[in-house]
PAVEX-556243 format. One record per residue (C-alpha): x, y, z; residue number from 1; residue in three letters. Coordinates in steps of 0.02 Angstrom, whole numbers, plus 50000, padded with zeros to 5 digits. Example, Ala and Ser with C-alpha at 12.3 -4.5 7.8 and 13.67 -1.06 7.14 Angstrom:
<sites>
> 50615, 49775, 50390, 1, ala $
> 50684, 49947, 50357, 2, ser $
</sites>
This chain:
<sites>
> 50406, 49441, 52030, 1, met $
> 50309, 49557, 51915, 2, ser $
> 50398, 49620, 51758, 3, pro $
> 50473, 49794, 51771, 4, thr $
> 50465, 49932, 51641, 5, ala $
> 50638, 49878, 51583, 6, ile $
> 50578, 49698, 51565, 7, asp $
> 50429, 49757, 51462, 8, phe $
> 50543, 49863, 51351, 9, gln $
> 50655, 49713, 51315, 10, ile $
> 50505, 49604, 51276, 11, met $
> 50435, 49741, 51164, 12, trp $
> 50595, 49741, 51063, 13, asn $
> 50588, 49552, 51051, 14, arg $
> 50410, 49560, 50984, 15, leu $
> 50474, 49656, 50833, 16, ile $
> 50586, 49507, 50793, 17, ala $
> 50438, 49390, 50819, 18, val $
> 50326, 49477, 50693, 19, val $
> 50469, 49504, 50571, 20, glu $
> 50499, 49316, 50569, 21, glu $
> 50311, 49298, 50542, 22, gln $
> 50322, 49410, 50387, 23, ala $
> 50478, 49322, 50323, 24, thr $
> 50385, 49156, 50328, 25, thr $
> 50250, 49229, 50217, 26, leu $
> 50376, 49297, 50092, 27, ile $
> 50467, 49130, 50081, 28, arg $
> 50311, 49023, 50061, 29, thr $
> 50198, 49137, 49956, 30, ala $
> 50147, 49087, 49781, 31, phe $
> 50106, 49261, 49711, 32, ser $
> 50250, 49370, 49651, 33, thr $
> 50165, 49522, 49728, 34, ser $
> 50203, 49446, 49899, 35, val $
> 50368, 49355, 49878, 36, arg $
> 50449, 49485, 49765, 37, glu $
> 50367, 49651, 49810, 38, ala $
> 50324, 49623, 49993, 39, gly $
> 50142, 49675, 49970, 40, asp $
> 50091, 49607, 50140, 41, leu $
> 50076, 49642, 50324, 42, ser $
> 50100, 49543, 50484, 43, ala $
> 50069, 49584, 50666, 44, gly $
> 50029, 49529, 50843, 45, leu $
> 49868, 49580, 50931, 46, phe $
> 49806, 49560, 51109, 47, asp $
> 49644, 49473, 51158, 48, arg $
> 49546, 49633, 51129, 49, gln $
> 49610, 49646, 50950, 50, gly $
> 49729, 49790, 50987, 51, arg $
> 49887, 49788, 50881, 52, met $
> 50042, 49768, 50989, 53, met $
> 50176, 49754, 50856, 54, ala $
> 50191, 49753, 50667, 55, gln $
> 50325, 49685, 50553, 56, ala $
> 50436, 49814, 50471, 57, val $
> 50410, 49720, 50308, 58, thr $
> 50243, 49768, 50233, 59, gly $
> 50135, 49913, 50176, 60, thr $
> 50051, 50044, 50286, 61, pro $
> 49887, 50019, 50194, 62, gly $
> 49885, 49837, 50247, 63, his $
> 49956, 49862, 50422, 64, val $
> 49853, 50011, 50478, 65, asn $
> 49693, 49941, 50404, 66, ala $
> 49728, 49772, 50484, 67, met $
> 49744, 49864, 50650, 68, ala $
> 49557, 49894, 50637, 69, glu $
> 49505, 49731, 50554, 70, ser $
> 49554, 49612, 50695, 71, val $
> 49421, 49690, 50807, 72, thr $
> 49293, 49647, 50672, 73, his $
> 49349, 49465, 50679, 74, phe $
> 49328, 49461, 50868, 75, val $
> 49152, 49532, 50853, 76, arg $
> 49096, 49424, 50706, 77, glu $
> 49167, 49258, 50768, 78, ile $
> 49122, 49287, 50951, 79, gly $
> 49240, 49253, 51095, 80, thr $
> 49147, 49093, 51140, 81, gln $
> 49185, 49022, 50967, 82, asn $
> 49372, 49057, 50967, 83, ile $
> 49453, 48887, 50984, 84, leu $
> 49631, 48823, 50989, 85, glu $
> 49686, 48776, 50813, 86, gly $
> 49564, 48896, 50729, 87, asp $
> 49611, 49006, 50582, 88, val $
> 49496, 49146, 50522, 89, phe $
> 49489, 49230, 50352, 90, ile $
> 49409, 49371, 50252, 91, thr $
> 49437, 49484, 50103, 92, asn $
> 49287, 49597, 50138, 93, asp $
> 49347, 49770, 50081, 94, pro $
> 49256, 49861, 50222, 95, trp $
> 49309, 49741, 50360, 96, leu $
> 49482, 49703, 50292, 97, gly $
> 49603, 49812, 50196, 98, thr $
> 49501, 49895, 50060, 99, gly $
> 49480, 49777, 49911, 100, his $
> 49445, 49595, 49869, 101, leu $
> 49623, 49555, 49815, 102, his $
> 49686, 49571, 49994, 103, asp $
> 49656, 49416, 50099, 104, ile $
> 49674, 49440, 50287, 105, thr $
> 49701, 49287, 50398, 106, val $
> 49687, 49294, 50588, 107, val $
> 49743, 49152, 50703, 108, ser $
> 49708, 49151, 50891, 109, pro $
> 49857, 49114, 51002, 110, ser $
> 49837, 49002, 51155, 111, phe $
> 49954, 48963, 51298, 112, arg $
> 49919, 48818, 51416, 113, asn $
> 49742, 48812, 51350, 114, gly $
> 49708, 48998, 51379, 115, gln $
> 49676, 49120, 51239, 116, his $
> 49809, 49258, 51248, 117, ile $
> 49798, 49353, 51083, 118, gly $
> 49800, 49344, 50893, 119, phe $
> 49921, 49341, 50749, 120, phe $
> 49859, 49422, 50589, 121, ala $
> 49928, 49444, 50414, 122, cys $
> 49871, 49508, 50245, 123, thr $
> 49931, 49476, 50068, 124, ala $
> 49880, 49532, 49894, 125, his $
> 49833, 49381, 49788, 126, val $
> 49857, 49381, 49600, 127, val $
> 49674, 49348, 49559, 128, asp $
> 49508, 49338, 49650, 129, ile $
> 49392, 49309, 49501, 130, gly $
> 49267, 49432, 49430, 131, gly $
> 49331, 49560, 49306, 132, arg $
> 49509, 49543, 49367, 133, gly $
> 49617, 49674, 49453, 134, phe $
> 49560, 49835, 49369, 135, gly $
> 49446, 49986, 49386, 136, pro $
> 49306, 49945, 49263, 137, asp $
> 49179, 49866, 49381, 138, gly $
> 49022, 49961, 49431, 139, asn $
> 48986, 49861, 49590, 140, glu $
> 49095, 49761, 49708, 141, val $
> 48999, 49606, 49654, 142, tyr $
> 49082, 49618, 49483, 143, glu $
> 49256, 49628, 49556, 144, glu $
> 49273, 49450, 49619, 145, gly $
> 49235, 49328, 49758, 146, leu $
> 49199, 49405, 49929, 147, leu $
> 49241, 49293, 50075, 148, ile $
> 49149, 49350, 50232, 149, pro $
> 49232, 49336, 50402, 150, ile $
> 49230, 49149, 50433, 151, met $
> 49339, 49003, 50486, 152, lys $
> 49472, 48944, 50365, 153, phe $
> 49508, 48806, 50489, 154, ala $
> 49422, 48746, 50648, 155, glu $
> 49528, 48657, 50778, 156, arg $
> 49658, 48629, 50642, 157, gly $
> 49537, 48557, 50513, 158, glu $
> 49536, 48659, 50351, 159, val $
> 49364, 48704, 50278, 160, ala $
> 49373, 48601, 50119, 161, arg $
> 49213, 48673, 50047, 162, asp $
> 49288, 48848, 50059, 163, leu $
> 49441, 48789, 49963, 164, ile $
> 49331, 48711, 49829, 165, arg $
> 49230, 48871, 49815, 166, leu $
> 49385, 48978, 49794, 167, val $
> 49463, 48861, 49666, 168, arg $
> 49303, 48867, 49563, 169, ala $
> 49299, 49058, 49557, 170, asn $
> 49477, 49114, 49518, 171, val $
> 49589, 49106, 49365, 172, arg $
> 49746, 49052, 49459, 173, glu $
> 49679, 48928, 49588, 174, pro $
> 49847, 48853, 49637, 175, asp $
> 49921, 49024, 49671, 176, gln $
> 49772, 49090, 49768, 177, val $
> 49743, 48936, 49875, 178, val $
> 49931, 48920, 49900, 179, gly $
> 49937, 49097, 49966, 180, asp $
> 49793, 49060, 50086, 181, met $
> 49893, 48917, 50161, 182, tyr $
> 50048, 49028, 50165, 183, ser $
> 49953, 49158, 50266, 184, leu $
> 49901, 49026, 50392, 185, ala $
> 50081, 48962, 50402, 186, ala $
> 50143, 49139, 50429, 187, cys $
> 50036, 49158, 50585, 188, asn $
> 50088, 48987, 50648, 189, glu $
> 50272, 49035, 50633, 190, ala $
> 50240, 49193, 50733, 191, gly $
> 50151, 49095, 50868, 192, asp $
> 50295, 48971, 50887, 193, arg $
> 50418, 49113, 50911, 194, arg $
> 50302, 49202, 51034, 195, leu $
> 50283, 49044, 51140, 196, gln $
> 50471, 49027, 51150, 197, ser $
> 50491, 49209, 51202, 198, met $
> 50356, 49197, 51336, 199, met $
> 50440, 49043, 51409, 200, gly $
> 50607, 49132, 51413, 201, glu $
> 50533, 49280, 51508, 202, phe $
> 50418, 49177, 51619, 203, gly $
> 50253, 49259, 51572, 204, ile $
> 50087, 49170, 51540, 205, glu $
> 49985, 49308, 51459, 206, asp $
> 50008, 49467, 51357, 207, leu $
> 49895, 49585, 51457, 208, gly $
> 50028, 49681, 51553, 209, gly $
> 50146, 49693, 51405, 210, leu $
> 50006, 49751, 51290, 211, ser $
> 49951, 49887, 51410, 212, asp $
> 50131, 49947, 51427, 213, phe $
> 50159, 49953, 51239, 214, ile $
> 49997, 50040, 51196, 215, ile $
> 49998, 50166, 51338, 216, glu $
> 50181, 50211, 51310, 217, ser $
> 50151, 50234, 51124, 218, ser $
> 49993, 50335, 51148, 219, arg $
> 50080, 50451, 51272, 220, lys $
> 50231, 50477, 51158, 221, ala $
> 50121, 50513, 51007, 222, thr $
> 50015, 50639, 51101, 223, arg $
> 50173, 50726, 51161, 224, glu $
> 50232, 50737, 50980, 225, ala $
> 50064, 50808, 50922, 226, ile $
> 50070, 50940, 51059, 227, ser $
> 50227, 51012, 50976, 228, lys $
> 50129, 51052, 50818, 229, val $
> 50064, 51232, 50824, 230, pro $
> 49879, 51242, 50862, 231, asp $
> 49771, 51295, 50717, 232, gly $
> 49665, 51246, 50568, 233, arg $
> 49757, 51197, 50409, 234, tyr $
> 49666, 51161, 50245, 235, cys $
> 49732, 51089, 50083, 236, his $
> 49662, 51020, 49921, 237, ser $
> 49731, 50922, 49774, 238, met $
> 49655, 50877, 49606, 239, gln $
> 49693, 50704, 49538, 240, val $
> 49643, 50612, 49379, 241, asp $
> 49504, 50498, 49439, 242, gly $
> 49431, 50379, 49310, 243, tyr $
> 49323, 50481, 49191, 244, asp $
> 49317, 50647, 49283, 245, val $
> 49444, 50736, 49395, 246, pro $
> 49432, 50707, 49583, 247, val $
> 49452, 50842, 49715, 248, gln $
> 49533, 50780, 49876, 249, met $
> 49510, 50904, 50018, 250, val $
> 49568, 50894, 50199, 251, val $
> 49554, 51005, 50352, 252, gln $
> 49675, 50976, 50495, 253, leu $
> 49628, 51042, 50666, 254, asp $
> 49766, 51040, 50796, 255, val $
> 49727, 51081, 50977, 256, glu $
> 49849, 51032, 51112, 257, gly $
> 49884, 50846, 51096, 258, asp $
> 49734, 50815, 50982, 259, arg $
> 49740, 50810, 50793, 260, leu $
> 49585, 50789, 50685, 261, arg $
> 49586, 50767, 50495, 262, ala $
> 49420, 50785, 50405, 263, asp $
> 49401, 50754, 50217, 264, phe $
> 49238, 50851, 50201, 265, asp $
> 49229, 50933, 50030, 266, gly $
> 49306, 50784, 49939, 267, thr $
> 49220, 50727, 49778, 268, ser $
> 49080, 50601, 49785, 269, gly $
> 49094, 50418, 49738, 270, met $
> 49138, 50363, 49563, 271, ser $
> 49038, 50232, 49468, 272, arg $
> 49205, 50147, 49434, 273, phe $
> 49323, 50051, 49548, 274, gly $
> 49432, 50196, 49606, 275, val $
> 49326, 50218, 49764, 276, asn $
> 49411, 50199, 49933, 277, val $
> 49334, 50120, 50090, 278, pro $
> 49361, 50235, 50238, 279, glu $
> 49470, 50107, 50328, 280, val $
> 49601, 50126, 50190, 281, tyr $
> 49589, 50316, 50193, 282, thr $
> 49619, 50315, 50380, 283, arg $
> 49766, 50196, 50358, 284, ala $
> 49860, 50310, 50238, 285, tyr $
> 49809, 50474, 50320, 286, ala $
> 49877, 50409, 50486, 287, cys $
> 50035, 50350, 50400, 288, tyr $
> 50072, 50518, 50320, 289, gly $
> 50040, 50615, 50479, 290, leu $
> 50136, 50495, 50590, 291, lys $
> 50288, 50496, 50473, 292, cys $
> 50300, 50685, 50492, 293, ala $
> 50250, 50706, 50674, 294, ile $
> 50300, 50549, 50770, 295, ala $
> 50415, 50445, 50659, 296, pro $
> 50512, 50368, 50804, 297, gln $
> 50360, 50297, 50894, 298, val $
> 50332, 50113, 50849, 299, pro $
> 50173, 50079, 50753, 300, asn $
> 50032, 50000, 50854, 301, asn $
> 49856, 50038, 50914, 302, thr $
> 49921, 50163, 51042, 303, gly $
> 50018, 50266, 50915, 304, ser $
> 49874, 50266, 50789, 305, leu $
> 49730, 50312, 50905, 306, glu $
> 49780, 50496, 50932, 307, pro $
> 49753, 50533, 50746, 308, phe $
> 49566, 50560, 50722, 309, glu $
> 49525, 50534, 50539, 310, ile $
> 49351, 50556, 50465, 311, thr $
> 49276, 50568, 50291, 312, ala $
> 49093, 50599, 50247, 313, pro $
> 49007, 50436, 50206, 314, glu $
> 48977, 50427, 50020, 315, gly $
> 49126, 50530, 49966, 316, cys $
> 49256, 50443, 49859, 317, ile $
> 49368, 50419, 50013, 318, leu $
> 49228, 50340, 50116, 319, ala $
> 49140, 50231, 49989, 320, ala $
> 48980, 50141, 50039, 321, lys $
> 48936, 49961, 49996, 322, arg $
> 48919, 49897, 49862, 323, pro $
> 49031, 50025, 49776, 324, ala $
> 49170, 49957, 49663, 325, pro $
> 49337, 49974, 49753, 326, val $
> 49457, 49860, 49660, 327, ser $
> 49594, 49990, 49633, 328, val $
> 49566, 50087, 49793, 329, arg $
> 49756, 50106, 49807, 330, his $
> 49760, 50232, 49663, 331, val $
> 49677, 50369, 49764, 332, leu $
> 49723, 50294, 49932, 333, gly $
> 49910, 50313, 49897, 334, his $
> 49881, 50497, 49859, 335, leu $
> 49803, 50532, 50030, 336, val $
> 49972, 50564, 50114, 337, pro $
> 50010, 50701, 49986, 338, asp $
> 49848, 50787, 50036, 339, val $
> 49874, 50780, 50225, 340, val $
> 50058, 50825, 50211, 341, leu $
> 50012, 50977, 50106, 342, gly $
> 49904, 51037, 50250, 343, ala $
> 50036, 50994, 50381, 344, leu $
> 50166, 51094, 50282, 345, his $
> 50073, 51251, 50336, 346, gln $
> 50100, 51206, 50519, 347, ala $
> 50275, 51131, 50503, 348, leu $
> 50365, 51214, 50358, 349, pro $
> 50527, 51131, 50306, 350, gly $
> 50468, 50961, 50367, 351, thr $
> 50372, 50869, 50231, 352, val $
> 50419, 50824, 50051, 353, pro $
> 50343, 50889, 49891, 354, ala $
> 50209, 50786, 49807, 355, glu $
> 50267, 50626, 49722, 356, gly $
> 50204, 50503, 49594, 357, ala $
> 50137, 50414, 49750, 358, ser $
> 50012, 50291, 49675, 359, ala $
> 50093, 50130, 49615, 360, leu $
> 50084, 50098, 49428, 361, trp $
> 50022, 49919, 49452, 362, asn $
> 49983, 49826, 49293, 363, ile $
> 49880, 49667, 49283, 364, gln $
> 49914, 49574, 49121, 365, ile $
> 49799, 49437, 49055, 366, ser $
> 49899, 49342, 48923, 367, ala $
> 49790, 49247, 48800, 368, arg $
> 49839, 49135, 48651, 369, pro $
> 49816, 49218, 48481, 370, cys $
> 49742, 49052, 48424, 371, asp $
> 49617, 48986, 48553, 372, pro $
> 49645, 48810, 48485, 373, asp $
> 49834, 48814, 48505, 374, ser $
> 49831, 48728, 48673, 375, gly $
> 49934, 48868, 48751, 376, leu $
> 49879, 48909, 48930, 377, pro $
> 49805, 49074, 48989, 378, asn $
> 49916, 49169, 49111, 379, arg $
> 49890, 49309, 49237, 380, glu $
> 50039, 49422, 49273, 381, val $
> 50044, 49559, 49404, 382, leu $
> 50184, 49687, 49402, 383, met $
> 50217, 49830, 49524, 384, phe $
> 50309, 49986, 49466, 385, asn $
> 50345, 50154, 49548, 386, ser $
> 50374, 50331, 49492, 387, gly $
> 50479, 50462, 49581, 388, gly $
> 50452, 50533, 49755, 389, thr $
> 50443, 50718, 49792, 390, gly $
> 50601, 50811, 49839, 391, ala $
> 50631, 50825, 50026, 392, arg $
> 50675, 50983, 50124, 393, pro $
> 50858, 50932, 50129, 394, gln $
> 50877, 50800, 49993, 395, phe $
> 50827, 50763, 49814, 396, asp $
> 50680, 50647, 49787, 397, gly $
> 50703, 50460, 49768, 398, leu $
> 50689, 50388, 49593, 399, ser $
> 50577, 50240, 49550, 400, ala $
> 50533, 50217, 49734, 401, thr $
> 50367, 50167, 49808, 402, ala $
> 50308, 50297, 49933, 403, phe $
> 50195, 50287, 50029, 404, pro $
> 50163, 50101, 49997, 405, ser $
> 50342, 50047, 50030, 406, gly $
> 50334, 49893, 49918, 407, val $
> 50487, 49834, 49822, 408, ser $
> 50503, 49840, 49634, 409, thr $
> 50471, 49669, 49558, 410, met $
> 50616, 49603, 49458, 411, ser $
> 50601, 49583, 49270, 412, val $
> 50662, 49403, 49281, 413, glu $
> 50533, 49352, 49411, 414, ala $
> 50393, 49436, 49314, 415, thr $
> 50440, 49357, 49147, 416, glu $
> 50452, 49187, 49232, 417, his $
> 50265, 49181, 49274, 418, val $
> 50194, 49236, 49106, 419, gly $
> 50228, 49245, 48918, 420, pro $
> 50287, 49426, 48910, 421, ile $
> 50453, 49509, 48873, 422, thr $
> 50504, 49669, 48962, 423, ile $
> 50617, 49754, 48836, 424, trp $
> 50651, 49911, 48933, 425, arg $
> 50648, 49969, 49114, 426, lys $
> 50755, 50122, 49146, 427, asp $
> 50749, 50291, 49230, 428, leu $
> 50652, 50425, 49136, 429, arg $
> 50773, 50569, 49108, 430, ala $
> 50706, 50740, 49150, 431, gly $
> 50549, 50678, 49240, 432, ser $
> 50596, 50746, 49412, 433, gly $
> 50527, 50918, 49452, 434, gly $
> 50654, 51060, 49453, 435, ala $
> 50700, 51142, 49617, 436, gly $
> 50836, 51182, 49741, 437, ala $
> 50809, 50998, 49778, 438, leu $
> 50758, 50897, 49624, 439, arg $
> 50610, 50778, 49620, 440, gly $
> 50639, 50592, 49598, 441, gly $
> 50631, 50516, 49424, 442, leu $
> 50500, 50400, 49353, 443, gly $
> 50535, 50251, 49240, 444, gln $
> 50509, 50204, 49059, 445, thr $
> 50448, 50024, 49036, 446, ile $
> 50411, 49929, 48875, 447, glu $
> 50318, 49762, 48878, 448, ile $
> 50278, 49646, 48732, 449, glu $
> 50180, 49483, 48722, 450, pro $
> 50286, 49333, 48671, 451, arg $
> 50258, 49230, 48514, 452, ala $
> 50086, 49153, 48507, 453, gly $
> 50008, 49275, 48630, 454, tyr $
> 49915, 49440, 48640, 455, asp $
> 49879, 49519, 48807, 456, phe $
> 49748, 49625, 48889, 457, tyr $
> 49803, 49742, 49027, 458, phe $
> 49707, 49833, 49160, 459, asn $
> 49772, 50012, 49170, 460, ala $
> 49758, 50090, 49343, 461, met $
> 49871, 50242, 49330, 462, phe $
> 49862, 50419, 49398, 463, asp $
> 49967, 50578, 49386, 464, arg $
> 49937, 50581, 49197, 465, val $
> 49827, 50736, 49190, 466, glu $
> 49879, 50805, 49359, 467, asn $
> 50066, 50787, 49392, 468, pro $
> 50148, 50797, 49563, 469, ala $
> 50164, 50978, 49618, 470, arg $
> 50323, 51054, 49687, 471, gly $
> 50335, 51143, 49853, 472, arg $
> 50400, 51315, 49900, 473, asp $
> 50438, 51365, 49721, 474, gly $
> 50486, 51193, 49657, 475, gly $
> 50425, 51135, 49486, 476, gly $
> 50302, 50995, 49451, 477, ser $
> 50361, 50822, 49405, 478, gly $
> 50330, 50758, 49230, 479, ala $
> 50157, 50683, 49203, 480, pro $
> 50142, 50500, 49160, 481, gly $
> 50099, 50431, 48988, 482, arg $
> 50020, 50269, 48926, 483, val $
> 50047, 50223, 48743, 484, glu $
> 50109, 50096, 48620, 485, leu $
> 50293, 50105, 48575, 486, ala $
> 50244, 50178, 48406, 487, asp $
> 50164, 50328, 48495, 488, gly $
> 49981, 50273, 48488, 489, thr $
> 49902, 50345, 48645, 490, pro $
> 49809, 50231, 48766, 491, leu $
> 49696, 50266, 48913, 492, arg $
> 49767, 50282, 49089, 493, ser $
> 49627, 50176, 49162, 494, lys $
> 49530, 50025, 49103, 495, gly $
> 49552, 49862, 49008, 496, arg $
> 49644, 49873, 48840, 497, gln $
> 49728, 49754, 48718, 498, gln $
> 49907, 49742, 48658, 499, val $
> 49920, 49627, 48506, 500, lys $
> 50064, 49514, 48463, 501, asn $
> 50202, 49618, 48386, 502, gly $
> 50153, 49777, 48479, 503, gln $
> 50239, 49847, 48633, 504, arg $
> 50157, 49935, 48778, 505, leu $
> 50257, 50087, 48836, 506, lys $
> 50232, 50159, 49010, 507, leu $
> 50313, 50325, 49056, 508, ser $
> 50297, 50341, 49244, 509, leu $
> 50278, 50513, 49326, 510, pro $
> 50413, 50603, 49423, 511, gly $
> 50406, 50689, 49591, 512, gly $
> 50392, 50876, 49622, 513, gly $
> 50540, 50987, 49661, 514, gly $
> 50573, 51081, 49823, 515, tyr $
> 50624, 51263, 49827, 516, gly $
> 50670, 51380, 49685, 517, ser $
> 50773, 51301, 49545, 518, pro $
> 50882, 51458, 49546, 519, ala $
> 50946, 51402, 49717, 520, glu $
> 51008, 51232, 49658, 521, arg $
> 51194, 51207, 49676, 522, asp $
> 51281, 51219, 49506, 523, arg $
> 51384, 51063, 49542, 524, ala $
> 51224, 50964, 49571, 525, ser $
> 51151, 51024, 49406, 526, val $
> 51312, 50974, 49317, 527, gln $
> 51313, 50803, 49402, 528, ala $
> 51130, 50773, 49354, 529, asp $
> 51165, 50819, 49174, 530, leu $
> 51317, 50706, 49159, 531, arg $
> 51223, 50562, 49242, 532, ala $
> 51080, 50580, 49118, 533, gly $
> 50954, 50624, 49253, 534, leu $
> 50908, 50787, 49168, 535, ile $
> 50920, 50840, 48986, 536, thr $
> 51028, 50981, 48919, 537, ala $
> 50868, 51075, 48875, 538, glu $
> 50804, 51056, 49053, 539, gln $
> 50970, 51112, 49126, 540, ala $
> 50962, 51271, 49022, 541, lys $
> 50777, 51307, 49039, 542, his $
> 50751, 51264, 49223, 543, asp $
> 50922, 51301, 49296, 544, tyr $
> 51003, 51422, 49174, 545, gly $
> 51150, 51304, 49154, 546, tyr $
> 51248, 51274, 48994, 547, glu $
> 51410, 51176, 48972, 548, glu $
</sites>
């Protein structure tokens, strides 16, 4: 008997558990702290055509939504006739994967009774991929590290040893990077085992009918949600720091019936530094921002992503052409939702938050012995940190929270464990949230020092320093970020710099914008913020007219 719609719905729900177990396997086996501590990953199930059926809740939208496109590239490049049982495919091509070389995507075909039925895919950010290291200073992608084209990591279960040797010879942390590659393959294998068990339980031999049901149901629900947005053209722009010159990000939303088109025409051209964004990553975060506001209840898959038509002119900074440097594409990519939500606010007032810090304040630290002859080892340390989110129409912003990336903050203990650094301070930055009827979320203050015997270089990749997050509907801007030594010596917000032994790096992360007029904020909320140390007495008086 053929499955009914109810059967398909039950199986759909089970698939979420399948891919969540897939992601959990990656977290538990990963070598890099960015994966096992922060959850900078994605995992999902795809049908034979490369259409995403289900994604794990754990993971980032930049990885997931870009991966939704990348699996089709694998199918085309490998060729259906060359897809064999026991194969595992791999790439970190920024334009065919998820936007930069540090993200490795692994795709494994799934077979049942000798028949190819679909794919499992996953992505993870590795701590090092060679080249200049994780930072924005490169002028071509060739400088940024080792590019692995779409190829087989394993064929019929036999790992490509020459690929492993090549990777180990080109990266600073070979055990971590190669370990993560094996973890990615194991992640897909875990998903496949759980899928096979589920298919046996429900008595199905292929995924075709279930995939069609999922994708068509999601596409229909998303188009119905779009049709509730008032027709019209909505334009918005936002200036951000860029590397050496400010960048204008411009979007035009056209809504007509159940169709929504977002065009980034008018956005600044490419940079000669690594802040450029491949269009696949721009689409990933533009879709995410729009879907969060318009169709948040529809599960994320190919069907729910297709109705959002996202384009950017080739050669602009949000649609970078090869061989542009793209190492820190997340810095501008994470700001894309703020741009599209600013336009959508005109159509759906009272729906979207104010601008936030948005871009992660990632820091890549290269610890080096003060005395090269000391015998002390070099170490690479990657740390993820977040500023404040923008205030929401009904709630204050979230402090030290990663939106839109959704990654977790990495613990001090785990970070110090992998490298010779001491994190002396990591606390909320009082007064950094923008004033408003609803207050913006707070950033953080972080101080980092090299341990005895070491200096360190760090790659700065920070935004919202010259252009803070703006408030909405009368709300104030969040505090801009700052990069300096603890003694007040200013440092650059982007690029490679040195912190010598005995010095401390101080990062002051930006806050989110406020929502609504500060005069409308409840007096009890102002008093509670002041007593909790979230705002200063000066801010309470100046912004809210409150004195104790």
